[in-house]
Backbone bond lengths (Angstrom), bond angles and torsions (degrees), N, CA, C in turn:
res aa  C-N    CA-C-N  psi(-1)  N-CA   C-N-CA  omega(-1)  CA-C   N-CA-C  phi
1 M - - - 1.442 - - 1.525 107.93 -
2 G 1.289 115.50 129.47 1.455 117.12 179.73 1.504 111.79 170.46
3 R 1.341 115.24 -123.43 1.458 118.79 -170.25 1.522 114.14 -68.22
4 G 1.303 119.43 -27.03 1.461 120.57 -179.55 1.509 113.44 -92.98
5 D 1.342 117.04 -5.89 1.456 121.50 -174.52 1.531 110.41 -81.84
6 R 1.310 117.16 120.44 1.466 121.48 -177.71 1.524 112.74 -73.42
7 K 1.335 119.04 -13.57 1.462 121.22 -176.87 1.523 113.40 -92.86
8 T 1.325 118.89 -11.03 1.454 120.95 -177.45 1.523 110.69 -103.99
9 R 1.328 115.86 162.09 1.465 121.09 179.45 1.522 111.21 -63.56
10 K 1.322 116.53 -42.76 1.470 120.42 -179.24 1.532 110.47 -63.67
11 G 1.334 116.42 -37.92 1.460 120.40 178.03 1.514 111.89 -67.40
12 K 1.325 117.25 -40.01 1.460 120.80 179.02 1.532 110.57 -64.59
13 I 1.330 117.18 -37.80 1.463 120.71 179.10 1.524 109.99 -65.49
14 S 1.343 117.96 -44.11 1.463 120.61 -177.60 1.524 111.71 -69.96
15 I 1.332 117.62 -34.20 1.468 122.05 178.80 1.524 110.45 -79.02
16 R 1.332 116.44 -16.77 1.474 124.20 -177.54 1.529 110.78 64.32
17 S 1.335 115.30 50.45 1.457 120.58 176.61 1.523 108.42 -129.54
18 H 1.306 116.44 175.23 1.461 122.24 179.13 1.516 107.98 -128.94
19 G 1.320 116.69 165.18 1.459 120.57 179.56 1.511 110.26 177.66
20 N 1.329 116.81 -155.97 1.461 121.28 -178.65 1.516 111.55 -64.68
21 V 1.314 117.63 -34.38 1.457 121.25 -178.03 1.525 110.47 -75.55
22 R 1.342 116.62 -34.16 1.463 121.16 -176.22 1.525 108.67 -135.56
23 P 1.343 117.55 73.96 1.462 119.55 -174.32 1.517 112.64 -73.18
24 H 1.327 114.63 157.66 1.468 121.49 174.42 1.519 109.42 -70.05
25 A 1.315 117.01 153.06 1.464 121.25 173.78 1.530 107.67 -73.24
26 V 1.309 116.97 127.32 1.462 122.02 -178.48 1.518 108.76 -84.71
27 K 1.329 116.59 128.32 1.460 120.65 178.18 1.516 108.78 -81.18
28 K 1.326 116.34 131.96 1.455 121.74 178.82 1.525 109.43 -91.05
29 A 1.311 115.98 149.98 1.455 121.30 178.49 1.528 109.32 -68.69
30 T 1.320 116.02 137.23 1.458 119.94 179.77 1.519 109.83 -85.52
31 G 1.301 116.13 158.24 1.458 120.74 179.38 1.513 110.59 116.25
32 A 1.304 115.67 168.06 1.462 121.23 -178.23 1.522 110.35 -82.35
33 K 1.323 115.82 147.90 1.463 121.11 175.72 1.518 109.10 -78.44
34 P 1.302 116.70 145.22 1.461 118.58 173.28 1.526 109.73 -66.13
35 A 1.306 117.48 149.14 1.469 121.79 -177.06 1.522 111.53 -63.76
36 A 1.333 118.24 -34.14 1.467 121.42 -179.10 1.523 110.80 -66.77
37 A 1.315 118.06 -40.20 1.465 121.33 -179.33 1.522 110.66 -70.22
38 A 1.312 117.36 -36.29 1.462 120.92 179.79 1.530 111.29 -68.85
39 A 1.330 117.97 -32.98 1.461 121.71 -178.88 1.526 111.69 -74.79
40 K 1.328 118.62 -26.14 1.460 122.28 -176.87 1.527 113.01 -79.57
41 T 1.316 118.73 -22.54 1.461 120.17 -177.57 1.521 109.45 -72.19
42 P 1.341 118.13 124.07 1.463 120.72 -178.93 1.526 111.29 -76.48
43 A 1.312 116.08 148.53 1.452 121.23 177.45 1.529 108.53 -81.29
44 V 1.330 116.23 136.97 1.464 121.17 -178.94 1.522 108.42 -91.03
45 K 1.334 115.99 127.27 1.454 120.79 179.66 1.518 109.49 -113.26
46 K 1.320 116.59 142.13 1.456 121.14 177.26 1.522 109.18 -82.56
47 A 1.329 115.36 143.81 1.463 120.14 177.91 1.521 109.40 -74.71
48 A 1.329 116.15 143.49 1.462 120.84 178.73 1.518 109.29 -71.05
49 P 1.336 118.84 141.50 1.467 120.21 179.79 1.528 110.73 -66.69
50 V 1.322 115.63 142.53 1.465 121.65 -178.43 1.515 108.48 -89.80
51 K 1.342 116.38 128.11 1.458 120.82 -179.98 1.520 108.61 -97.92
52 K 1.317 116.32 135.35 1.465 121.14 178.33 1.528 109.14 -95.77
53 A 1.327 115.65 146.77 1.469 121.03 177.61 1.531 108.84 -75.53
54 A 1.327 115.90 145.79 1.456 120.68 179.32 1.526 110.15 -67.79
55 A 1.321 116.84 144.76 1.464 121.32 -179.55 1.536 109.09 -71.85
56 K 1.332 116.29 138.17 1.451 121.13 -179.32 1.526 109.31 -83.48
57 K 1.327 115.59 141.17 1.459 120.32 177.15 1.516 108.96 -85.56
58 S 1.323 115.69 138.39 1.472 118.32 178.51 1.523 109.52 -94.68
59 A 1.330 116.65 143.52 1.464 121.72 178.83 1.522 108.32 -82.54
60 S 1.341 115.60 120.78 1.470 118.03 179.05 1.494 112.13 -131.37
């Protein structure tokens, strides 16, 4: 697997093609967003990390 492989990134670069592994950069439309569309997009929040309780030592 490598430079001749059409499914890998290195293969796509050597063949000079694009695809799922190495997609083209998508051009965004220029201009200002309407205020209604900007208000509808929800803000993405990261989940808080879960803390585990320390294991209790048993008396033996």
